[in-house]
N, C-alpha and C positions, 0 to 999 in steps of 0.2 A: 257687914255680913260679909261677902266675900271678900272684902279687903281683910280681914283678921283669917279668913282660910289662909287663903292667899299669901299672908303674911308670914303664918306657920310653916307652910308648903316652900317656902321661900327661905325659911329659916331652920328648921329640918333636915329638908330633901324631898324627894319624891318617899310617902309612905303610906303603911294601908289603914286603911279609914279607923281602927281600932286605937292606933295609935292616935290618928291626926283627934279624934275626940277626946283622949285624954287631957291631950292638950288645949286642945279649943275650949273643953270646961273650966281647965284651972287658970286660963287666959284671961275666961269672960265672967269666969267667976258665976256657971248654968250648971243644971244637973246633965249627968252623963247621957239621958235619953233628949235631951232638948239640944245637945251637942250633936248627936248621932242625928236627929233632922235637920239640923242647921246643913250637914254636912251633906245631906242627901238632896239638898236644895242645890245645892251650891250651883252655878254657873262660872259665865263669862271663861276667865283661860285655864279654871280649873277642869282636870280632865279623868275620867276615871278607866284604867283597865278592865275591859271586858272578856269573858272566856276564861280567866283563870281564876278558880276557887279558892277561900283563902277560911282557915278556921270562923266557924257563928260568923257568915256571907260578910267577911269585909270586903272592901274592895284596893287594892291599889290605885292609889291618886297621886297625881303628880300636876306641873302647870305647863302650859303646853310647848311653853322655849327649854321645856326641863328633857323632853323627849329625844332618848340619843344621846343624851351627854354620859360622860364618865359615871358622873353621880347617878342618874337615871338607872344606869346598867345594873352598877355595886352596888344599889340599893336593893331594886329586882334580886338581883341572883342571890343575896344574902338572905332577903329576907323568904324567901321562896325555899331554900337549903337548911333554914332554921324551922322549917314544914316541912321536912325531909321532901322536896318535891323532887321531882326527875326535872322538871322544867328549869328548876335553877342552876340543877347543876350543871346543865347542857348550856345555858346560858353564862354561866361563869367558864365553862371551857373555851367556847367562842372568845371571854373575853382576856382569855389568857394566852390565846391563838390571834392576839391581834382584831377580833371581831370577823375573822374568816378562813374557813379553811375546805380542802377538796371537798368536794360530797363522801366521796368512797373512807376520807378518812373519818367524817363526823359519826359514825358507830364507834372508832376507838376512844376518840378524844371526849365522847356524851358523859361516860361512868356509867352508862344504860346496857343490858345485855341485848344481846341480839334478840332472842327469844329466853323467856321465863317466866313459867307460873308466879300470877301476884308480883309483877315488874312490869313498867311499861318498858315495852322494846327503843329502842335508838329511834327506828324507824315510825311510830307512833308520837313519842315526844316529838322530832323535826315533823311531824304533820298539826302537833296542836300547835306547836311557837308559829309555826307557816300562816294554819287560820286564822289566830289571834292578832298576825301582820310585826311577831315582832321578828320574825327571819322569812328571809327566802332567798330561794338557792338560783345563782345569778352565772350566764358563762363568762368563762376568763379564758382569756390567749393562753396559749401555752399550756394551761391546765384542765380546763374542762368544767365541768360544774363544780361551784362551790356554793357551799352554805352562810351565809352573812346574817351578820345583824342590824335591822336595819337602821340606814344612814343618809345620809345625802350623798348623790352619785359621786360626786369629788373623791370622798371617803375610799371611795371602791380604788376607784382610781390611783390612788396615794401610794396605796401598801402592796397592789398586784405585783410591783417589780422586786419589793422587797420579799414577797412571800415566795415566789419563784424562786430564788436566790435561798433563800433559807429551807427550802423543802429538797433542792441538791445538797446544802450541806447536809441536812437530817439524813439523807440517804448513804452518805458516806460516812457519817457517825455511825447508824445502824450495821453498818460495815464492818466497822472497828470493833462496833459490841461483841458481833458476830464471833469475827476471828479472835476476841479476847475470851469467849465461851466458850468455845472450842479449844485453844492453847492450853486454858485451865481446867479441859476435861471437866467443866460446868453443864453442859448441853450434849447431846449425842453428834459428833463431829457431822455427819451429812444430813442433821433432819432437822437443821434452824429455818425458819422461814421466814420473812419481813415483809413489810408492806408493798410493795415493790412486785412480791410475785402475783400471781395472777390470782390468788387465793388468801384473802387476808388471815394471817395469822389468829387463830384460837384456840384458847384452854378455857374449858367450861361453855358458861353461856356469853363468852366475851372474845373479842375482837382486840387484838395487838397491835403495835410495831414492829415487834418481834416476839417469837415463841419457840419453843425446842422441847425434847422429852429429857427428863438427866435423871441418871442413874447415881447421883452422890448418896451415900445413905444415909442423910437427913433426909431424904423426900421421897427413895424409894418405897415399896412395900412389895408384899409376896402372897401369892394367889393362895387359894386352898392346896394345890399341887405343889410348891415352894418354886412355883417361876416368879421372876421378878418382875414388878408393874413399877413403868416409870414414874416417877413426879414429872414437875413441869418447869420453865423458867417461861417467864413473861417479862418483856420490856417494852418502856414508851420513852421518848424521845421528845425534845420541846425546848428549842433552843429560839423562841419568839421573844422572850422577854423573862426578866426575873419570877422565877418561879413566887406568887402571891399565896399566903393563904388557902383564901377563896379559888382561887386557881389549881391549887392542889385538891381539892374538895372532890371534885367527881375520880382522880384517881383510886383515892382512900377509898372512897364509897367501890366500886370496881371492884379494887381487892380483896375488902371484908365482904360483899357479897357472893364472891369467888369462895372465898374461905366460907360459907356457909352452906356450899352446895354439897353432901353429905357422898356422891357417886365420884367427886372429881378427887383424884391424887393431890398431896400438898403441891403448893407452886413458890416457887421462888419468884419476889417481884420484886421488877429494879425502875427506878425513874432518874431516865439522863437527864440534865439541864445546865444550862450555865453557868447560872448561879439562882439561888433558892434567897427569899426570906428565911430569917430568924424562926418565925414564928413557922411559917411554911415547912421546915425542914426537922424542925420540933417534932408538927405534928408529923410528918412520916416515918419519921421513925420512931415514934410511939407506938405506929399501927403494924411495925415490923416489918417496915418496905426500904427497902435500898435506897438512899435516896444521896446520887453522886453526880460529879462530873468529869467532865472530859478530860480537864485538868489531872483530877483525884485517877482516873483509869487508864489515861494514856500519856501522861507529862505535859509539861506547859509548852513547849514546839509544838504538837499535836494539835491543842485546846488554840493555840493563837491562828496559826494555822487557819482553822476551823473558821474562827470568825473572820480573819481575812478572806477568807475564802467568801463569804457571804456580803462582807463590804465590796470585792473584786467585782463577785458578778452584779451586786447592786448599782457599782458606779457604772460597769459597762451597760445595762439598760435603760440608763440616761446620758449614752454618745458618751461617755470617758471611758474608750477603751484601752486600756495599757496592756497589750500581750506580753510584756516582761515579766510584769506581776506574777504570773504563770508560773515562771520557771520555778521560783520557792517555793511554790504550791505542789510543781510536783516532784520535786525533790522529800520534800518533809510529809505530805498525805500520798506518796507513791511506796509508803510500807505498809498501808495499807491494802486489803487484798480487794481489787475490781475500784479501789478510788483511782486508778491511771486512766482504766478506760471512760471513768464518767468525767473525770475533766478532760481527757481528748475531746468528747464530747460536746461538752458546753464551748471548750476553747477554741473548737472548730468553726462554728456558728458563729459566736461572735467574729473571727476571722472571717467570714465569710462575707457575715453582716459588713463590717469594714472595709473589707475590697469592695464592693456594691457602692456604697456610701462614696467611695474616691472617685469610681469609675462612671457611675451611673446618675445622671441628673434624677431628681425627684427624690420624695417621702420612702422611705427605708424602714417597714415597721421587723418584729417578729416573733415567730410562733402564734401567729394569728389562726383560727380556726373558723372554717368555710363549713355549715351547716346548711345539708338541704335534704330537704323531707324527702322520704322513701330513699335517699340514696345516702344518708348516713353523714358525720362530718369528714375532712380532710383538715390535717392540720402545715401549717406553709411556714417553714422554718424562718426562711428570709422573703420580706415581700417589698416591691419597688411598685411607687407606681409612676410613670412618668408621664405626667398633665397630659391627655389630647394625645397620647403617642401610642403607647403600649404599657402593659402587663407583663412583670416580670417576676415571677414565684418562682423558687428555689427549696429543695429537699438537699439539708447535709447530713452528710454520714462522715464523722470523722475517726474513725478506725485507727489501729497500728498498720501501719505499714507492711506487717507480716501477713495481714489477714485479709479473707477475701469475705467483701460484702457480701452476706447470707442472703440466698436465691429471692427466700419470700419478703425479704425487706423491698426489694427492688422489685419486684411485680408486686406489691401493694403499691408501690407509687406510680408505677407505668398503669395498671389496671383500673388503681380504687383512686387512689391522691389525684390525678390528675384531671379526670374525668371528672370526679365531685367537684373539685375546685373551677376549673370552667363552666361544669353549671352553674354554680351558685356566682361564677361572674357575668354569665348571661343574664340572668336576674338581678344584679345589680343595678342601680337607675344610672349612675355616675358611670359606670364600667362595662357596661353590656355592649358598647360600641369599638372599644378598643380590641385592640388586637393581645393576645394571650400569649406567652410562650414561657415554659416550664424549663427547668434546668434542674439536673441531678447532678452537685457536686461531692466527690468523694475523694479521701486520702489516701484510701485501698482500694486494690480493685475489685472488678466484678469477674464473674466466671462468665466464660466463652460461650456458655449457654444462653446467660442471660443479656449479652452483649449482641446475640445474635439477633434474640426477643426485643431487643431494642429499633435494631436496622430495621427487622421486620416491621414493626409499629411506626415507626417515623415515617418510611415509603409508603405506611396506609394510609397514616392520618393526613385529611385532605388541611393545605395552610390555610385555608379560608375560615378554616373551622382554629385549632390553635398547631404551634409547632413546639417540638421538643428538643432536647441536646442533654449531651452528655460531657462533662468536666471531670475525667479521669485526676489521676494526681499527678503526671505531668501537665494539664491545663492549669490545676488550681495553682500548683510551684511556679508554673508561668505567671496566673494571672497575680499574685503576689508579688514577684517580681518587678509586674509591669508598674508597681504603684510605686515605687520605690521607697516606701517605707519600712528603715532598717531592723525596727522592731519586729513589722509584722514577719520580716523576709525571715529573722531569726527563729522566732517563735515557729514557723510551719518548719524549718530546718530541722529545728532539734527534736520537735515533739512528733513530725508526721513524715520522716524520709529515712529510710533505712542508716544503721547503723554507721554507714561510711558516706552518710549525706547522700545517697544514690535516687533516685524514684523506682519504685516497684513496678511492673511490669501492667502496662495498659488493660490487660482480661487474663485470665487463668481458665483452666478446665475444672472444672468441681471435683476433686477428688471422690474417690467411691465410696458411699459411706461404710464406717464402720461401727460396731459397737464402742460406745465412748467408755474408756476407762475408768473406775471410780476416784475419787478425790480421794486420795493419801492424808491424815493429820501431818502437817509441817509440823515438826517437833522440834528446831533449831533453836528457838529463840525459848525453850522452857527453860 
């Protein structure tokens, strides 16, 4: 009997018990009632998913070896979606994003509202999936807390570098979409927000990767006294993989639910992805959604550069750092507002890591996060452990040489990151007896006020605890020269020195605060 049930599960894949009962009844020529009885008594490698209800008390059943497989997740998600379960949409969304997303972005991708009557909230969906052991929240260095489908530990380790690279690329893509909406006048110029802002963009009861008010005639409405009431533009982006039909389902559900709200103005809804499978594209456009690609919006060169950026960042994470590859990316993606700053920050971190690898013996890792109870967490951009010698933790700030490092960023490093990381080191069983040294590397000067603060702190800190040092533009440039690596030296000169190749001053006074001038629309490209 057990063999028959296992054979059916092997043939059909993970399935609800009602489907298995029909198959078992036909295969063994027994009644439906007898088939259900046999399923209820099945043991051995047959497993039942507890905690998720299905119609008519059915249970989702699978073989032990099938758990966590692509077939398992696809069958479970599609079965739940067929029953209009919010849990199924969330699983499908995680699958579409490679099985893991930053916890902050889970409400965006899940297809569920932040809060809405008669609907499970994204937080409730996450809690239920966690309670039944289908997802878990894990810390990921350089990203923070992430929500992931339950898999072997090796699964998480393998996809982290790719996810980190993809998130950087998606942020640049969002900047490009924002500029496109501004230049076409589709959204209000200074009111577009993206997921990198402190508060997630929200329209109605849902959060998005990007949103903004729109005064286009097709979506604007008027109040009883004749004042215009704007509609909205909402957009999500996904560069993880080709959008499948089940992967598109959470976004379609989100858009349809939003439209059903009576008190929310009309909303233009956009999904941008690298590629769409044909049935997914048909479903999205049939739902009145703009489904498009970077190539369609910005041209082949931008689309290729975005793919190349993800590839370059992923390769760099695996110790194959080639700084000259960034030159083309700066040239192509630099046309996107804000992209140059993001590229410069990422390049600087990898350059510093490369310099450290060449000049310091020991293991070098990037984007480590140290959590300390009652203190919070501190991210270490570049960390090197010299066995039985010392720990070196570096903060990297790759800014334009014409900029000044913001005082609050430097203060946070000096007054929060350093003592928090030191507290973590002192509790680490393998590191607690090693000398700890913390450095701040920057391609732009700090203010004279912060330099004075640094010197005071350096004189106050007992060397028996830890030491600190500052490497400004001149010192970083020299560190690159000392490697003798031409591509590294050229990359620093091209992207982190002044136009004439000179180094900015070591420190500047912070100019008096003035009111920021409002952003003016750039109409040159329209």
